[in-house]
RODRENKE-809241 format. One line per field, with one value per residue (C-alpha): residue number from 1; chain; z, x, y. Coordinates in steps of 0.001 Angstrom, whole numbers, padded with zeros to 6 digits, always signed. Layout:
N
n: c(NUM/...)
chain: c(A/...)
up: c(Z/...)
east: c(X/...)
north: c(Y/...)
//
This chain:
256
n: c(1/2/3/4/5/6/7/8/9/10/11/12/13/14/15/16/17/18/19/20/21/22/23/24/25/26/27/28/29/30/31/32/33/34/35/36/37/38/39/40/41/42/43/44/45/46/47/48/49/50/51/52/53/54/55/56/57/58/59/60/61/62/63/64/65/66/67/68/69/70/71/72/73/74/75/76/77/78/79/80/81/82/83/84/85/86/87/88/89/90/91/92/93/94/95/96/97/98/99/100/101/102/103/104/105/106/107/108/109/110/111/112/113/114/115/116/117/118/119/120/121/122/123/124/125/126/127/128/129/130/131/132/133/134/135/136/137/138/139/140/141/142/143/144/145/146/147/148/149/150/151/152/153/154/155/156/157/158/159/160/161/162/163/164/165/166/167/168/169/170/171/172/173/174/175/176/177/178/179/180/181/182/183/184/185/186/187/188/189/190/191/192/193/194/195/196/197/198/199/200/201/202/203/204/205/206/207/208/209/210/211/212/213/214/215/216/217/218/219/220/221/222/223/224/225/226/227/228/229/230/231/232/233/234/235/236/237/238/239/240/241/242/243/244/245/246/247/248/249/250/251/252/253/254/255/256)
chain: c(A/A/A/A/A/A/A/A/A/A/A/A/A/A/A/A/A/A/A/A/A/A/A/A/A/A/A/A/A/A/A/A/A/A/A/A/A/A/A/A/A/A/A/A/A/A/A/A/A/A/A/A/A/A/A/A/A/A/A/A/A/A/A/A/A/A/A/A/A/A/A/A/A/A/A/A/A/A/A/A/A/A/A/A/A/A/A/A/A/A/A/A/A/A/A/A/A/A/A/A/A/A/A/A/A/A/A/A/A/A/A/A/A/A/A/A/A/A/A/A/A/A/A/A/A/A/A/A/A/A/A/A/A/A/A/A/A/A/A/A/A/A/A/A/A/A/A/A/A/A/A/A/A/A/A/A/A/A/A/A/A/A/A/A/A/A/A/A/A/A/A/A/A/A/A/A/A/A/A/A/A/A/A/A/A/A/A/A/A/A/A/A/A/A/A/A/A/A/A/A/A/A/A/A/A/A/A/A/A/A/A/A/A/A/A/A/A/A/A/A/A/A/A/A/A/A/A/A/A/A/A/A/A/A/A/A/A/A/A/A/A/A/A/A/A/A/A/A/A/A/A/A/A/A/A/A)
up: c(+112128/+109100/+105863/+102680/+101479/+104792/+104628/+101061/+101755/+104978/+103067/+100407/+103074/+104975/+101794/+100874/+104406/+104490/+101186/+101895/+103737/+105729/+106585/+107486/+109110/+108029/+108568/+106087/+106282/+105682/+103136/+102131/+100624/+099210/+098598/+096871/+094196/+093727/+090345/+091571/+092149/+094403/+096891/+096847/+097443/+099812/+101433/+102243/+105251/+106234/+104187/+106186/+103618/+100459/+097337/+096947/+100480/+099788/+096490/+098224/+100939/+098352/+096507/+099734/+100702/+097244/+096243/+095578/+093461/+089682/+090186/+092497/+093679/+095964/+097188/+098725/+100152/+101433/+098560/+099398/+099950/+096755/+094726/+096360/+095350/+091739/+089933/+091824/+091286/+087616/+087245/+088638/+085986/+087914/+086243/+088049/+088402/+089926/+090909/+091912/+094726/+093468/+095304/+094040/+094525/+092126/+089643/+086343/+083427/+081547/+082484/+081671/+078724/+079601/+079815/+081326/+084160/+085936/+089222/+088506/+090146/+089981/+087801/+085118/+084662/+083973/+080148/+080200/+082875/+080842/+077726/+079673/+081292/+077920/+076528/+079538/+079849/+076100/+076818/+079462/+080189/+081717/+085155/+085305/+084191/+086874/+089646/+088690/+088610/+092095/+093226/+091912/+093862/+097023/+096844/+096154/+099280/+101665/+100137/+100297/+096580/+094403/+090634/+087943/+084221/+080834/+078471/+074674/+072902/+076089/+076641/+079429/+077571/+080449/+084227/+087523/+091121/+094395/+097529/+101000/+104695/+105605/+105766/+103021/+099460/+096566/+092909/+091188/+088110/+085595/+082279/+078799/+075921/+073210/+070534/+072836/+074085/+073444/+074018/+077475/+079326/+081782/+082536/+083315/+085434/+087586/+088351/+089031/+091500/+093155/+093559/+094999/+097496/+098665/+098855/+101022/+103609/+102835/+103937/+101866/+098298/+096210/+093180/+091993/+088538/+086716/+087096/+083643/+081580/+080122/+082464/+085066/+082567/+082339/+086119/+086366/+083908/+086203/+089120/+090774/+091928/+093073/+096767/+096579/+094951/+095673/+093944/+092990/+091521/+089462/+088271/+085831/+084060/+086390/+084909/+084112)
east: c(+114628/+112761/+114593/+113479/+111795/+109965/+108750/+107511/+105687/+104196/+102871/+101244/+099804/+098309/+096778/+095156/+093907/+092275/+090493/+089023/+085752/+086689/+089711/+089507/+092564/+093335/+096124/+098567/+097720/+094713/+091912/+090881/+087531/+085773/+082313/+081179/+083886/+084166/+085927/+088816/+091698/+093743/+090869/+089784/+092872/+094575/+097711/+100052/+102248/+103446/+105197/+104342/+101937/+102301/+101222/+098326/+097107/+097419/+095522/+092743/+092477/+092318/+089581/+087609/+088173/+087438/+084679/+082237/+084677/+085225/+088994/+091681/+094362/+097356/+099587/+102990/+104983/+107836/+110308/+111797/+108402/+107031/+109920/+109528/+105859/+106350/+107175/+104746/+101855/+102732/+102517/+098970/+098038/+098534/+099988/+102950/+103277/+106545/+107049/+110111/+110086/+112307/+113689/+115524/+119278/+120863/+120205/+118545/+120826/+119442/+117106/+113425/+111777/+110301/+106602/+103741/+102370/+099127/+097769/+094272/+091277/+090970/+087872/+090009/+091878/+088792/+089035/+092759/+092312/+089522/+091697/+094581/+092274/+090860/+094382/+095496/+092524/+091785/+088233/+086254/+082734/+081043/+080720/+084435/+085232/+082900/+084417/+087989/+087077/+085608/+088789/+090802/+088596/+088886/+092668/+092882/+090880/+092753/+096110/+095630/+096376/+097549/+097285/+099486/+098783/+100022/+097399/+097521/+094744/+092679/+092975/+094894/+097430/+099711/+099389/+100674/+099461/+101268/+100050/+101146/+100889/+102799/+106270/+106224/+105116/+104437/+104494/+101883/+099691/+102137/+100295/+100404/+097982/+099522/+099583/+101503/+104188/+107846/+107440/+109050/+105802/+106096/+109703/+108705/+105729/+107682/+110387/+107752/+105965/+109286/+110081/+106618/+107026/+110370/+109063/+106232/+108670/+108512/+111661/+111007/+109670/+109217/+107457/+106569/+107467/+106694/+109847/+109334/+108377/+110199/+109173/+111714/+114434/+112972/+112900/+116546/+117439/+115592/+117823/+115657/+117088/+115372/+115418/+113319/+110448/+106912/+104911/+101243/+099556/+096386/+094034/+091584/+089538/+088882/+089195/+085846)
north: c(+078647/+077336/+076696/+078461/+075275/+074913/+078522/+078082/+074829/+076236/+079251/+077067/+074768/+077706/+079134/+075829/+075188/+078629/+077966/+074527/+073968/+070875/+068769/+065073/+063471/+059919/+057430/+058944/+062638/+064895/+064839/+068358/+069307/+072326/+070889/+074065/+073629/+069849/+069888/+072060/+069661/+071953/+072344/+068701/+066634/+064250/+065632/+062750/+063432/+059937/+057295/+054170/+052706/+050696/+052557/+050133/+050934/+054643/+054391/+052448/+055112/+057883/+056000/+055829/+059456/+060865/+058464/+061319/+063352/+063222/+062906/+061594/+064042/+063473/+066317/+065565/+068478/+066303/+066110/+062700/+061076/+062569/+061209/+057803/+057587/+058681/+055449/+053173/+055607/+056004/+052238/+052467/+055035/+058272/+061366/+062955/+066705/+067949/+071575/+073596/+076113/+078945/+081977/+085090/+084710/+087222/+089965/+089023/+088207/+091208/+094048/+093545/+095191/+098558/+097777/+099726/+097583/+098360/+097082/+095787/+094169/+090409/+090734/+092426/+089148/+087009/+086922/+086074/+083405/+081800/+081666/+080115/+077547/+076519/+076145/+074108/+071753/+071530/+070348/+072198/+073418/+076451/+074884/+074119/+077677/+079037/+076927/+077785/+081489/+081146/+079377/+082334/+084720/+082619/+082308/+086021/+086710/+084397/+085362/+089155/+089169/+092013/+091630/+093165/+093263/+094412/+095829/+095906/+097813/+097790/+094027/+092271/+090148/+089154/+089107/+087822/+087813/+088404/+086621/+087695/+086940/+090101/+088522/+085892/+086622/+084258/+085290/+083147/+082688/+084143/+083944/+085480/+085018/+082791/+085483/+087860/+085497/+086192/+089929/+090042/+090710/+087803/+088738/+092323/+091267/+088804/+091365/+094018/+091721/+090896/+094602/+095258/+092405/+093722/+097274/+095956/+094649/+090921/+089134/+086013/+085783/+082653/+081270/+077780/+076457/+073232/+071149/+069635/+072668/+075686/+078579/+077455/+078438/+081934/+082245/+081165/+083916/+086317/+085302/+082635/+079314/+076121/+075229/+072062/+070221/+069137/+066433/+066217/+063154/+063125/+060395/+061998/+060876/+057989/+054476/+052881)
//
């Protein structure tokens, strides 16, 4: 029987594999590509599955495999291997991103704020998602916005997504999505516009999505949180606990 961490990583792997256009095996794992959306890091990455290379060898292979891309991206689902690669890759100039897989273990510390939550179409989230992307990337352009929006649509399609939102004065100010394969569900893309944060909307949305997943018969629900940012504290207060980590590495912009 798979562990909770294995189920969560398998779900994410299946989602990504369904959204890419081609997969190229190589010595240390698999290079994944979506040639239609080349600037989207999550769909154009190298998934490292073996640790029998020096970091220099791995970096050289990634350079070769991603030579036509404007970035370099490594994804490591094995927690121990990801941790092992962190310091050597940082010394080569790569940025580390560590993420916690979290599962509901107990009741939330306090009940959520009573908020009216609506199930919406993915297109209803476009303005909010654009605002969040601009905040996250700081500098972006219309083509990047377009490709990320198409990635959202694609993941929504392969992940049988449902979307939940809070409206204020007719505008979506907070939302989350629920992906599913029928047995496993992932709560993802929890986001609130900056001027509406601190109102309890994200808390209410996460617990609503969790209730919907359970009502739909899912026997395993998880979410992913940045291991080095504050939302993981919120999720712990909602009754979620970490069962493991994954590591992503990014080189962008590329050195001249």
